[in-house]
N, C-alpha and C positions, 0 to 999 in steps of 0.2 A: 341159730345165728349163722349167717353165711360166712365162709372163710374167703377173705379177699386175697390172701396169699397162701399158697401151698408149696412146700418144698419137700421132695421125696428122694431119699437116698442120694444126696448131692455129694459129689467128690471133685476135688481139685488139688493138683500138685504143681509145684514149681521145681523142676528137676527131680531130685530125690526127696525133696521136702513135701510131705503130705500135709497140706494146709487144712483142707476140708475132707473129713473122713466119714462119708455116709450119713450126713445130717438130714434130719427130717423135722419140720416144724410147720405149724399153721398159725395164721394171724386172722382172727375173726374181724369182720367188718365192724367199724365203730370203736375199736379198742385203741388204747395207747400202749404200744408194745416196746418194752426195753430189751435190746439185744446186748447182753453184757459179756465182756471179756477183757482180758489184759491187752495192752498194746501188742500187736502182732499176732493176736489169736485167730485172725481170719475174718473179722467182721466186715472190713471193707471189701475183701475178696468176694464174700457172699453177696454183698450189695451190688457189686459190679456184675455178678452173674445174674442177679434179679433184673438188672437193667439191660441185659444182653450185651454187655461190653466185654465180658470174659466168657470163653467157651468152657463149660463144665466137661469133666472127663467121664461123668456118669450121673444118672439121676435126672429128675425133672423139676421144673419150676413152672407154676401157673399163677397168673395174676388175673383176678376177676373171671376165672374159669377158662382163660386162654393160655396156651403154652407159650413160654418165653423161648425164642429162638435166637441163638447167637448171631449178632450182626444185623438183626432186623428189629425195628423199633415199634412194631405194631402194638404191643402191649404197653409201651411207654406212654400212649395217649391217656392211660389211666393213672399215670404216676407223676408226682412232683418230686424233684430231687435237690437236696442241699448237700453238697460235698463238704468235707471238713474245712477246706480253704476255698471258699467261693471266689471266682474271678469276675470282675466287672469292667465296663468301659469307664475308666476313671474320669473322663472329661464330661460324662453325662451327670445330670441331676436325677434324684430318685424317681420322680414321677415320669420323667422322660425315659428313663431306663425301663421302668415297668411297662410303659406303653409300647416301647420297642419290643419287649418280650411278648406282649399280648399280640402284636402284629404278626410275630413269627408263628403263633398258634393259628392264625387265620380268622380270629374272632372279629365281629363287627366293631367299628370305631367307637360307637356309643357304649357298647358293652365293655370294651377295653378301658375307656375313661372311667366309667362307674366302678368297675372292679379295681382298677389301679388306685382310685381315690379311697375306696373302702379299705384296701390292704395297707396303704400307707398309714391310715389312721390306726388300723389294727396293730401294726408293729411299732407305733409310737414315733413315726417320722413325719407326721403331718405338718409340723412347724419348721421343718428343715428343708432348705432349698440350696444347700451347698453342693458343690461337685463331689461325686462319690470318692474321688481321690483323697479328699480331706477327712473322710470318715474314720472313726475309731474302729477297732476290730469288732466291738460289740454292735455298733451301728451297721457295719457290713453284714454281720450275721443276721440281724433283724431284716435288713433289705433282702438278704438271701432267702429267708423264709417267705417273704412277700412274693419274690420272683418264683419260688417253687409252687406257690399257690395260684398263680395267675391263670392257669388253665383249668381251674376247678378240679384238681385231681381227686380220685377216690382213695388213693394211697399216697401219703407223703413219707418219703424216706429221707432221714437226716443222719449223716455220718459224723459222729462225735460233735454235735452242734454246740456243746458248752465247754469243751475240753480246754480251750485256750482263753477263756473269758475269766474276768474277775468275778467275785461273788455277786455284785450287782448285775453284771451282764448275764450271768447264768440265770439269775432269778427272772430277768426280763424275757429271755428265750423260753424258759419253762412256762412262764405265764402265758406267752403267746400260744405255745403248744396246748396248754390246758384250755384256752379259749376256743380253739378250733375243734376240740373234741365234739363229735357228733356231726360235724360238717365233713370230715375226712378221717380216714384211719391213719394213724401215725405209727411208724416204726423208727426208732432211733437207736443207733449203736452208742455205747458209752462204756467207760471204765470207772465213771463216777457213780458209785452205787447209791448215794443219797438222792441223786437226780431221779433215778428209777423209783425210789420209794415215794418221792413227792408227787409224781404225776401218773405213773403207769398203773394199769390194772392187770397187765400180763407181762411176763418176762421169760427169757431163756438165757441160760448161761452156756457160753461156748468156751471149751477148754480142750487143748490137745486135739483139735480138729473135730471134736464130738460135742453134741448137746448133752450137758450134764444134768440140767434141770430145765423144765418147761412147764408153764401153767399160769393160773392166776396167782397174784401175790398171796391171796388168802390161802389157796391150796398149798403153795410152796411153804408158807410159814407153818401150816398145820402138819404137814407130812415130814418136814426136814429140819426139825430142831428139837433140842432139849430145852425145857423151860429153865429159867434162871432166876436167882434171887441175889440182889445186891445188898450188902450190909456195910454201912459206913460207921466206923467206931469213933468215939471221942478221943481215943488215944491208942498208941500201939500196944500198950499194956492190956487194955480191954480186948483188943483183937486177938492177942496171943492167948489170953485166958479163955476166950470163947472157943478158939480153934482147938486148944488142947482138950477141952471137955467134949466138943463136937466130934473130934477124932475118936475118942473113946466110945461114943455112942454109935457113930456111923461105921467105925472100923478103921483099920490102918490107913486106908486111902479114901476116907470118907464114904466107904461103901462101894459096891460093884457098880451102881448106877449113878454115882455122884462124883463129880470132880470139882476142884476148887482152884482159883487163881487169885493171888493176893497182890495188892499194890499199896504200900504204906499203910494207911488206916482203913483201907477198903478190902472187902472180901466178896468175891463173886462165886456163887455155888451153882453149878449146872446139874440138873437132876431130871430124871424121867418120872419121878414121883413128886410132883410139885406140892400137892396137899400134904403128903406125909412129911416131906422135908420141912415145910413151913411149920408144922406142929412141933417137930423136934427143935427147930431154931428158936421159936418163940418160948418153948419150955426152958431151953438152956439159958436164954437171955433173962427170963423172969426169975428162975430159981437161983441164978448166980448174981442177981442185982447188976446186970450189965445193961446200960441204957444206950442204944445206938443213936447216932446223929441222924441216920437215914436207914430206912428199910423199905425196899420196893421189889416188886415182881417185874422182871425184865421181859419186855415184849420181844419176840423174835425179830431180827433185823435182816435186811437184804445182805448186809456185810457178813453176818454170821453164816447165812445160807451159802454165800459165794465161797467163803473160806472152807466150809464143809464140803462143797461140791468139788473143789479143785485139789483137795488133799490127795 
């Protein structure tokens, strides 16, 4: 699989603040890549360097095999970009605005019209002919995605595309990004971890100026987690009874490889030996006539991986 974006040993500081500290990552063509980090982690700074809008202090960036050079937009012909707060000509209507953006790219008028019409339908604005100034934030984000796709980019970069949206608006944007999978490679920055889990096949965690995790979601979940078991009890008495007996079996801290966190009637056990722990848990429940309301094996989540990576 060809890497559409390559970043090697990238560095950037603002004064004495080292924002990006030697990061390296690759984004394979055709993937949906989640760039995860807290607010202020350096995600936007990295994206601006990819676009040639900020000068790196070291390292290299290449898009579609061509080096990105600060102040020159040659590689940007491959890229569509949606900033976190897109700006529009508010007096225009959506089709008018997209056709204007298409003309800037130098495409033929017939192609601009066809592509504008298709993109308007894709982002769910086909029945809207209001001026952009009257649009909601979610409608503007959807129009921003259409604008970023007008030049048929091989790489679509979205900076926090869902951060200021309500749940319905987030769902709409994520669905659009899911639909264009295969047509273009998508990289989007976010601190909303559930968004990554819903549509991404690859991700990287940026923290302290460094990449803490990178890979496919399947790889990350396999390599960077302890399995967990959640038990929900019918009463606090049942939970305390189970916990007392389990502590005696596992040891004073539930054993070297096991930890537990409790909340009211719920107990979550993290373990490196899932099968062995399940056997002990089921034996304790059965032998002591404790009937849980719920017993489930926890799948590793992006949230858990993120917390583990930034500790």
